[in-house]
matplotlib code that plots the C-alpha trace (Angstrom):
import matplotlib.pyplot as plt

x = [115.8, 112.8, 109.9, 106.3, 103.4, 99.9, 97.0, 93.5, 91.7, 88.1, 84.2, 82.7, 79.4, 78.9, 79.7, 81.8, 84.9, 88.5, 92.2, 94.9, 98.3, 101.8, 104.6, 108.1, 111.1, 114.1, 114.7, 114.9, 111.1, 111.8, 113.4, 111.1, 108.2, 105.6, 102.5, 99.4, 98.8, 95.3, 94.9, 91.5, 90.7, 91.6, 93.1, 96.6, 97.9, 97.3, 98.3, 95.8, 98.1, 101.1, 103.1, 106.1, 108.7, 107.3, 104.0, 102.7, 99.6, 98.2, 95.5, 93.9, 90.9, 89.0, 89.5, 90.3, 88.0, 87.6, 91.0, 93.7, 97.0, 99.5, 102.8, 104.4, 108.1, 108.9, 106.6, 108.0, 104.5, 102.0, 98.1, 95.3, 91.9, 89.1, 86.0, 82.6, 83.9, 82.2, 81.7, 84.7, 87.0, 87.1, 90.8, 94.0, 95.8, 99.4, 102.1, 105.3, 107.6, 106.3, 107.4, 107.5, 109.4, 111.3, 115.4, 114.2, 111.5, 111.0, 109.0, 105.8, 103.8, 101.1, 98.6, 95.1, 92.0, 89.4, 86.2, 83.1, 79.4, 76.6]
y = [85.2, 86.5, 84.9, 85.7, 84.8, 86.2, 85.7, 87.2, 85.7, 83.9, 83.9, 86.8, 88.3, 90.3, 94.3, 92.8, 93.6, 91.8, 92.9, 90.7, 90.8, 89.8, 89.2, 89.6, 88.3, 90.4, 94.0, 94.3, 94.6, 98.5, 99.5, 97.2, 98.3, 95.9, 94.6, 92.5, 89.7, 87.4, 84.6, 83.0, 79.5, 79.4, 82.8, 84.4, 85.8, 89.7, 93.1, 94.8, 97.1, 98.2, 100.4, 102.2, 102.7, 106.2, 104.6, 106.0, 103.9, 102.4, 99.9, 97.9, 99.4, 96.6, 97.6, 101.5, 103.0, 99.4, 98.3, 100.1, 99.3, 100.1, 98.9, 99.4, 99.3, 98.9, 95.7, 94.7, 94.1, 94.6, 95.0, 95.1, 96.2, 95.0, 96.8, 96.3, 93.0, 91.3, 87.5, 88.7, 89.3, 85.5, 84.4, 83.2, 86.4, 86.7, 89.5, 89.9, 92.9, 95.1, 93.4, 96.5, 98.3, 96.5, 95.3, 91.8, 89.1, 86.3, 83.0, 83.0, 82.5, 80.1, 83.1, 83.8, 82.5, 85.0, 84.0, 86.3, 85.1, 86.6]
z = [125.4, 127.3, 128.4, 127.8, 130.0, 129.0, 131.6, 132.1, 129.3, 129.6, 128.5, 128.5, 127.0, 124.4, 125.3, 128.5, 129.2, 130.0, 130.8, 129.7, 131.1, 130.1, 132.0, 130.5, 132.0, 131.5, 131.7, 127.9, 128.0, 129.0, 125.6, 123.5, 121.4, 122.7, 120.6, 121.0, 118.7, 118.3, 116.4, 115.7, 114.6, 110.6, 110.6, 110.5, 113.8, 113.5, 115.5, 117.4, 119.6, 119.6, 122.2, 122.2, 124.9, 125.5, 125.8, 121.9, 121.1, 117.8, 117.3, 114.1, 112.9, 114.2, 117.9, 117.9, 120.6, 122.0, 123.2, 125.2, 125.8, 128.4, 129.7, 133.1, 132.6, 136.3, 136.7, 132.7, 132.1, 129.1, 129.6, 127.1, 128.3, 126.2, 126.0, 124.4, 123.6, 120.2, 119.1, 116.3, 119.1, 120.1, 119.8, 121.4, 122.3, 122.5, 123.7, 121.9, 120.8, 118.1, 114.8, 112.6, 115.1, 117.5, 116.6, 118.5, 118.5, 121.3, 121.5, 121.6, 124.8, 125.7, 124.6, 126.8, 125.1, 124.6, 123.9, 123.6, 123.3, 121.4]

ax = plt.figure().add_subplot(projection="3d")
ax.plot(x, y, z, "-o")
ax.set_aspect("equal")
plt.show()
């Protein structure tokens, strides 16, 4: 079972930037499509960005052009660069496998809170 630990969240003003990290235990990370998800209060968890093993990426329309997902397989780490943040980006951000393409799913980590003030 892979453990996922997210970090890098915080409070930022609208227009600001953050970089989130997700450390995964286990070498299976390097052969697994990954994704960043977020859950805002009262809303369902949603995929905001996905990345294949070969680093092809896809994004939700709401974050396209502002967020960038990347991975370092040597470090078993997933990243999400958040730029031009908006108050509607406020949520708890989680990483996991990309459920639409991966063969595995892991237990959710604790997530990292991103709060964007207007």
